[in-house]
C-alpha positions in Angstrom: -0.2 0.2 0.2 1.4 3.1 -1.1 1.9 6.0 1.1 3.8 8.7 -0.7 5.0 8.5 -4.3 8.2 7.0 -2.2 7.0 5.3 0.6 5.1 2.5 0.8 3.4 -0.4 3.6 4.5 -3.7 2.2 1.0 -6.0 2.3 0.5 -8.2 5.6 4.2 -7.2 6.8 5.2 -4.8 10.2 7.6 -3.1 7.1 7.7 0.0 5.4 9.8 0.4 2.3 11.4 3.3 1.5 12.0 3.4 -2.5 14.3 5.7 -3.1 17.0 4.7 0.2 16.2 1.0 -1.3 15.6 0.0 2.8 13.1 -1.7 4.4 12.1 0.1 7.8 11.1 -2.0 11.1 11.1 -1.8 14.8 10.8 -2.8 18.1 12.3 -6.8 17.3 12.4 -7.1 21.1 15.4 -10.3 20.0 16.0 -12.7 22.8 12.6 -12.6 23.8 11.7 -16.0 25.2 15.1 -15.9 26.4 14.6 -12.7 29.1 11.1 -14.3 29.8 11.8 -17.6 30.8 15.1 -15.9 33.5 11.6 -14.6 34.8 9.7 -17.8 34.7 7.8 -17.0 32.1 8.2 -20.1 29.4 7.5 -19.4 25.3 7.6 -21.1 21.9 11.1 -19.3 20.3 9.1 -18.5 17.7 10.1 -14.4 17.7 13.4 -14.6 15.7 11.4 -17.2 12.7 8.8 -15.0 12.0 10.7 -11.5 12.0 13.4 -13.7 9.9 10.5 -14.8 7.3 9.1 -11.0 7.4 12.2 -9.8 6.2 12.8 -12.5 3.5 9.7 -11.5 2.3 10.2 -7.5 2.0 13.3 -8.0 1.1 12.2 -10.3 -1.8 9.9 -8.0 -3.1 11.2 -4.4 -2.9 15.0 -5.5 -3.6 16.3 -3.8 -0.5 20.0 -3.6 0.2 19.2 -1.5 3.6 17.8 -2.9 6.5 16.9 -0.1 9.2 15.7 -0.8 12.9 14.0 2.2 14.7 14.6 0.9 18.0 14.9 -1.7 20.1 16.2 -4.2 18.8 17.2 -6.0 22.0 14.9 -6.8 25.1 17.1 -6.5 27.9 17.1 -3.1 29.4 20.4 -3.1 31.9 22.5 -6.5 29.9 23.3 -8.0 26.7 21.5 -11.3 27.6 22.7 -14.4 26.2 20.1 -15.2 24.3 20.1 -11.4 22.9 23.5 -11.7 21.7 22.8 -15.1 20.0 20.0 -13.8 18.2 21.3 -10.7 16.3 24.3 -12.7 15.3 22.0 -15.1 13.5 20.1 -12.3 12.6 23.2 -10.1 11.1 24.5 -13.2 9.4 21.0 -14.2 8.1 20.4 -10.6 6.2 24.3 -10.7 4.7 24.7 -14.3 3.4 20.5 -15.0 2.6 19.4 -11.5 2.1 22.5 -9.8 0.4 21.9 -6.6 2.8 24.5 -4.2 2.3 23.7 -1.7 5.3 22.3 -2.9 8.8 21.3 0.5 11.0 20.0 0.4 14.0 18.7 3.2 15.5 19.1 3.2 19.7 16.1 3.0 21.8 15.3 2.4 25.1 16.0 -1.3 25.2 19.4 -1.2 23.5 21.4 -0.3 26.4 25.3 -1.2 25.6 24.5 -2.7 21.9 27.6 -0.2 20.7 29.9 -3.3 21.7 28.6 -5.4 18.7 28.4 -2.4 16.5 31.9 -3.2 15.3 32.1 -7.3 15.0 28.4 -6.8 13.4 29.4 -4.4 11.3 26.0 -2.2 12.2 25.7 1.6 11.6 24.5 2.5 15.3 22.9 6.0 16.1 21.7 7.4 19.5 17.8 8.3 19.3 18.2 9.9 15.2 19.6 9.6 12.3 18.9 11.3 9.0 19.3 9.7 5.9 18.2 11.0 2.4 15.5 13.6 3.2 14.0 10.6 6.1 14.6 11.0 10.0 14.8 8.0 12.5 14.0 8.2 15.7 12.7 5.7 18.5 10.0 8.0 20.1 11.6 8.8 23.6 12.2 12.0 22.9 11.5 14.8 20.0 12.5 14.5 16.7 15.3 17.3 15.7 13.8 20.1 14.0 14.5 19.6 10.3 11.4 20.8 8.9 11.6 18.8 5.7 11.6 15.3 6.8 9.4 13.0 6.5 9.7 11.0 10.0 9.9 7.3 10.9 8.7 6.7 15.0 9.0 3.1 16.8 8.9 2.4 20.8 5.2 3.1 20.4 3.6 -1.0 19.4 0.2 0.7 17.8 -2.2 -2.0 17.4 -5.6 -1.4 16.8 -8.4 -3.4 19.3 -11.7 -4.6 17.9 -15.0 -6.1 19.2 -17.6 -9.1 17.8 -21.0 -8.9 18.4 -20.4 -11.0 22.2 -17.7 -8.4 23.4 -15.0 -10.7 22.3 -11.5 -9.0 21.6 -9.3 -8.9 19.0 -6.1 -6.7 18.3 -4.6 -6.0 15.3 -1.3 -4.3 14.9 -1.4 -1.2 12.9 1.0 1.8 11.2 -0.6 5.3 12.0 0.7 7.7 9.3 -0.1 11.0 9.7 0.9 15.0 10.4 2.9 16.7 13.2 1.4 20.0 13.8 4.2 21.5 12.1 2.9 19.8 9.4 5.9 17.0 8.8 5.0 13.9 7.9 4.9 10.5 10.1 4.9 7.1 10.3 4.2 5.3 13.8 5.6 1.7 12.9 4.4 -1.5 14.5 6.6 -3.2 16.4 7.7 -6.6 15.1 8.1 -8.6 18.0 5.4 -11.7 17.6 4.9 -11.6 21.2 3.7 -7.7 21.3 0.0 -7.0 21.3 0.2 -3.6 20.7 -1.1 -0.6 22.5 -4.8 -0.2 22.1 -4.9 3.2 20.4 -8.4 3.8 19.4 -8.7 3.6 23.2 -6.0 5.7 24.6 -5.7 9.4 24.7 -3.1 11.0 23.6 -1.1 11.7 26.7 -1.5 7.7 27.5 -0.4 7.0 24.2 2.4 9.3 22.8 3.2 11.4 25.8 6.3 13.0 24.3 4.2 14.1 21.7 1.1 15.3 23.6 1.5 19.2 22.2 2.4 18.0 18.3 0.7 15.1 17.3 -3.0 14.7 17.3 -3.2 10.7 17.0 -6.9 11.5 16.4 -6.2 12.6 13.1 -4.0 9.3 12.2 -4.7 7.1 10.3 -4.3 3.5 10.3 -3.6 0.8 8.2 -3.9 -2.6 10.3 -1.8 -5.7 9.5 -4.5 -9.1 8.2 -3.2 -12.0 7.2 -1.1 -10.6 3.7 -2.6 -7.5 3.1 -2.7 -3.8 5.0 -6.2 -2.3 5.1 -7.1 1.4 5.8 -8.9 1.7 8.3 -9.8 5.1 8.6 -8.5 7.6 11.1 -7.5 7.2 15.0 -10.8 9.7 15.4 -13.5 7.9 13.8 -12.9 4.3 15.4 -13.3 5.9 18.5 -16.4 7.0 17.8 -17.5 2.9 16.1 -15.9 1.4 19.2 
């Protein structure tokens, strides 16, 4: 689904494509998630990395991209690099380079990416703190406001947006979604869904802006943003968050 001449959302995937950069963009992978949770006594099937690799492979084959941009939170643990995070990052980097022929791997550090700088040399990853400007686009994770480059098109992670739907019996289902709109200074912005398999997401049609994106409370009208929800093999335009709030 094309948002702009140069920007599209890949059907059925939590991945955007920027044609001029030959790049696919994703966020919030939280590698090592199952290992970190196991240390806390919660045991989950090891599905996250497998799903991420499958999504990236499909995205790269469809677009022939040569660059992968991770817009924050490539790992999960705050206080250290967990052994499972290291192992899965190593596997993902090798997969991207050897299987997908990716030339550039770019990470914008998120709040979970402490200590990842020490891995950029051995893994040959470009690492930026909070924000990177590349070819008229600004990528930032979301804990801090982006720079005031008025012509930039913005990409943000961190929020894990999703839409909550209810059937006639009141059973709730969540759909991960992209949010697309503009800041009050007119800069266009895409908020990326979480790529992590186990992250259901934040119900943006059931929340107020101060709860959803507190850093943007004065800069972003979430209700005016359009939700593009990810389904099986397709990405659908669900209209604005304001309209969805009226329905649900």
